[in-house]
N, C-alpha and C positions, 0 to 999 in steps of 0.2 A: 554396487552402488554405495557411495558413502560421502564423506567430507571431501571436497575438492575446491580449492581455492584459485579462482579465476579473478573474479571481482576483488576479492579481498587478498590476493597475493601480495606479499611484501609490505602489507598494511601496518604491521607491527613495527616495521623498522623506523630508525629515527629519520625526521625529515620527509617521511613518505608524502606529505602534502605538497612538497615543492616541485616544480617543474623539472629541475635538474635530476631528481630522484627518479620521477616518473620515466623521463627519457632514458636514463641509464638502465631501467629494467624494460626498455621496448616500447615506452609509452610514444604515442603519435606515430609508430610505424604503421599501424593500421590506416591512420589518415593519409599518410604518404602514399601507401599501396592503393587506397581508394582513388585518390587524386591523379595519380601518375600512370596506374595500369589498369583502371576499371572504368566502365561507363556507368552513369547512374542506373541504367536497365540492369546491368549485371550486379551492382551493389543490391538493387531491390530484389532479385532472384536469390541472392545469397540469405538475405534476411528471411525471405518466404520459406527457403529450404531449411532453415534453422529451427523452424516451429517455436521461434521466440514469442512468447505470451506476454501481455502487458503485466507488469509486476506490482501495479498499484492497487489491484484488488480484482478487477473485473475479468482479467485473463484473456483479453481480446487479441488475436493473433497480430502481432506487429507488422508484418509483412503486407498483410491485406489493409491495415490501417495507412500504411504509407501509400499504397496503391490508389487511395481515395484522392489524393492530391493531383491536381492537374498541373504538371510542371510549366506548361506553356500559357498558364493562365495570365492575363495582363494584370499588372498591378502588384502590390506588395503581398507577400505570403509569409506566415509566421510560424515559428516553432516555439512551443512553451514545455519547460521542464517543471513538472508539479513537484515541488518539494515542501509540500504544506505538512505532509505526514501527520496529520491529526488523529488518527485511528488509535484509541487507547490500547496500550500493549505493544505499540509498534515504536521501534528504534533504530531501524537498519539503515535508512537514507541519511540520517544525520551523522553516522558512523563513516559512510562513503565521504560526504561533504566535508567532514573535518580532517580526515586522514588520507583520502585520496580523491581530491576534487577534480583532477585533470582527467580522470576517467570518464567523468560525466561530460565534460567539456568535448573531449574527443568523440564520444559517441553522439553529441548534439551536432558537431560539425559535419560529421560524415552523414548524419541523417538529413541535415539541411542542404548538403551538396547533391544527395540522392533525389530529394524531392524539389530543389530548386527554389529554396526558401531564403528569404532576405534578412531576417532578424530573429534573434532568439531571446525568450525571457525566462529567467529562473525564479519562480514564485516560492518564496521560502516563509514557512511559518512564523509569525511574529514573535515567538518565544524563542526561535533558534539563532539567536544573535551571533553566537560564535560560528556556527555554520555559514551565516551570511557573510561574515568577514572572511572566512576561508574561501569562499567562492569568490568573493571580490578581489582576493589576492591572486588566485589562480587565473581569473580572467585577464588581470593586468599582466601576469607572467606570459600568458598565452598570446597577447598583443604583441609584447616585446619580442617573442621568438617568431613572429610572422604566421601564427596559425589562426589568428582572428583578424578582422579588419578587411583592407582592400587587396585584391589580387593574391589570394592565399596560395602560397607554394606556386606562384606564377602561371596560375590556371584560369586567371581572370575571374575567378568566383569570389564574391564579397560575401562577407558574414560578419555580424556584429551581435554580441551577447550582453544583456543587461540583468541585473539582479533586482528583484522587488520585494520587499518586506511586507507580508500581509499583517493582519490585525489579530490573528489567532483564532479565526472563526472555523470550526469543524466543517461547516457547510461549504467553505471554499476549497476542500478537497474534491469536490465535484468539479469537473472541468469547465462547465459552463458558468458556474457560480465564480469560479476562479477568473475567467475572462471578464466578467462583469466588474470584479474587484480591480483587476488590471487597468480597466477603462475608467476607474474612479467612481463606479457606481456602487451601490449596495450589492452585496454578495449574494444575489438572488439566482438560483439555478435557472436555466431558460428551457422553455419547451423545445423539444426536438420531434421531428424536423423543423428548420433546417438544422443540419448537423455541422460540427466545426470545420470539417474539410471542405464546406462549401460556404458556411456563413459563420466565421470564428470570431477571433479578435479584430475589434474594429470593423466588422463585417466582412473581413477577407479570409481566405482559405488558411486553415490553421490546423496543425497536428500537436496533440498534447500526449506526452508520456510522463512517467514518474523517473525519480532518479536512477533506481535500479535498472530499469528497462534501457535506458540510455548507457548505462555502465556496462551492459552485456554487448553491445554493438562492436566495440573494438576487437574483441576476440573472435567474434563471428567473421569479421572481415579478415583478420589475420589468419585464421586457421581454416575457414570455410563453413557454410552452412550445414553440411552433412556432419562434420565433425561436432559441432555443437549440438545438432539434433541427436546424434548417436549417444550423448551423454546422458540423455534423459529417457522418457518413454516415447512410443510413437506419437501421442498427442501433445505432450508436454516436453519440449526440447531444453537441453542445457541444465545449468545449475540454478538454484534459488536460495536466497538468504532468508533464513529464519532466526527470528528473534524469540528466545524463550526466557520467561520470567516467571516469578511466583515461587511457588514452593518446590524449587528444583534445585540439585546440588551445584551445577556449573551453569548459571544463567550467562546469557550472552548472545552475540550474533554469529551464526554458523552459515557457511555455504555448503550446501548439500547438492548432489545430482538429483535431479527429479526422479520419483520412484524409489528412493531410500525408504527403507521400512521404518514406520514410526518406532517400533522396538529397537531398532539399532541406534537411531538418533537419541531417543529418550534414555535408554539404559547405557549404552557404550560411550555416546559422545557427550550428552549432557548430565550424565551421572545419576539419573534417577530421582525419586523423591528425596528432597533434603530431610536428614535427620533419621533416615530409615523408615518413615511412616508409609502407609498406604496410599495409593494414588486414588483420588474420588473422582476427578473430572478434568477435562481440558477445554479451553477455548482455542480452536486451531488456527484462526487467522484474523485476531483483533476482535473486539468486543461485540462488533455488529455481527459476527458469524455464530450460528447456533453451537451451544455447549454440547460436549460429548461425555457421557459417563465412561469410566475406566473400562467397564466391560464390553463397551462398543469399539474399542480400539484394536482389539485382536484382528491382526491380518491387514491392518490399514498401512498403506504407503503414502509418502508425501508427495502427491502429485493432485492435479485439479480433478480427475476423475475418481480417484480412489477415496478422497475426502468427501466428494459429493456423494458417492455411493453409501457412505456411512450417515448421510443427512445432515452434513455442515458443507463449509466452504474453505477454500485454501485462503481466500482473502489475501491480506498483506504478509502472510507467513509469520503473524504474530501470535505465538503460542504461549498461552497463560495457564500455569499449573495450579491446581488445587488439591491439597491433601486431604486426608481423611477428617481433619479437624474442622474444615471450612464449613461456616454456616451459609448455606445457600440462599437464605432469606437476606443476609447481608449483601451478598453478590448481586441479587436481583435488585434491590434498593439501589446500590451504588451505581449500577449500569443505567438503571431508568433515570436516576437523578442527572446523571451526565447528559443523557440526551434530551431530557426535557429542558436543559439550560441551552443546549446547541441548536434547537429547531429554530430556523430563520422565520417561520410564521407566514410565509407567502402563500401556501394553500391550505384550505380549509381542513382536509384529513390530518395533515400534520400539527397545524396550529391548535386544533381543538382535540384531536385524538391522543398527541402526545402528552397534553396536560391530563386528559382523562386517564390514561396509562399511569401516569407518575402518581396522581392522586390515589388511585387504587392500590398501587404498590407501596406508597407512603402509608396508608392506612393498615395494610398488612403488617409492615415492617414494625410500626408503633402499637401493635397488638389490638387494633380496632378494626381488622378485616373480618370478613365472611368466607366460608368455603364457597359460596357462589361467585364470589369475586373471581375465582380462578377461571370459571367458564366465561365470565363477563370479558376478561382480557382476551381469551381466545376467540370469542365472537367479535369483539371490536377489531381485532387485528384482521379479520377477513375484509373489512371494508376500508382499511387504511392502507396497507402496503401497496395494492395495485392501482390505487387512484391518486398518487402523489406526482408531482412534477419531476422529482428526482428520486434517487433510491433511499433517502433518509427515512421515509416511511418504513420500509423493510429493515433498515438499520436498527430500529428500535423494537419492531414487532418481533422480528425473528429470534433475537436472542432472549427476550422476555417469555415469549410463549414457549421456547424450547425448555428454559429452565422451569417453567411451571409444569410441563410435561413430564420432563425427566426427573423431577425432584418433588412431585406433587405430594407425596406422603409426608416429607419433611416440612413442606410448607403448611400443609394442613395442621400437622402437630402444633407448629408455631401459632396458627391461628386459634386453635383450641386452648393454647396455654394463654392467650390474650396479653394482658399486661404483665403477667408474671414470667413471660418468655425472656430467657437470658440471652442477650446480644452482645454481651462483653462491654468493654470500656467505651465504645464509640456511641453507645445506646442514647444516652443522655445529651450527645452534643450533635446529633443528625438533623 
């Protein structure tokens, strides 16, 4: 198991973003196969057989999600591509949108045909203006070639796709907050049930996936669900994009078969710690996932179950690397400062709890904390994560309490030093 380019195939070539380049390398072939020689039921079975799990963070099986939609339900039904990608450390989806946008569209069209959906929306994070323009150009090209619009490939199936530029709110990465934003409302998450498959965008049945998930669909249809499943582990089919950053020799986006060993990825592919220093810790799936110390990584594989067994999560596959020089009090502060800014304030546990967390961490950072503050953070966390409308409570509680647990001694040393603690050049500007 190792690096295998399926989504990222030919992505480094000139003009890879154009429809002509995409078709030259087999693009839209899966769409033609799906439309001309497969029924929607057969498409669904291939997706189920592939063991494709949502690549946006939750890892929910895509085939099961597709089966929630009733094809014969009266009225419009919608498909949404979540291209918000607001998780700190994550930069894989924008790579696809910039360099291979048509793979996203092909996956969306196949999904819509399978579920009988009428229109699709690509919700793009506000800061991603270049990916937004790239997707718009790709949509225009797809219409001209007859892959979008009325009577696609003479099948009688109609499907339109629209882009929508958000305002850059982290909370709109939640699918229900995203739908409220699309409807022109404040981006507040919704209570569930009802679930989007029954009551989604504009109150209609809706399926939401992220960019990478849709990008995996064409290869599954082209080569078969079993082929894709066999690339990964029994519970985690196929390949996954991992973006690695921080103190690493070769940062970037890599496509790996699920189940690849952490050691092989980090040392052989990403080149290990930059500058020959020692590894101190990693965040394996974006800033909302619990940190893992270097001594906890022995024997870990890159799949959902293996990372979970180590006490963290796959998340978005955004690996952040910290070398031995990293000050974990600064990491704790930077993470909590971000989440305090991004809480939408809709529910009390987040609105109040997030500020409480930030105030405590800020005091610690500025040399005004007490050792008992660490126990207070852990105690407060028990009442926040399980009691919020969406997963945002867990998103700031899990990384904060994990950092406190894993690096308690280092944080206590900082607390004891108080104002004399050395935090480097950022200290006076934080």
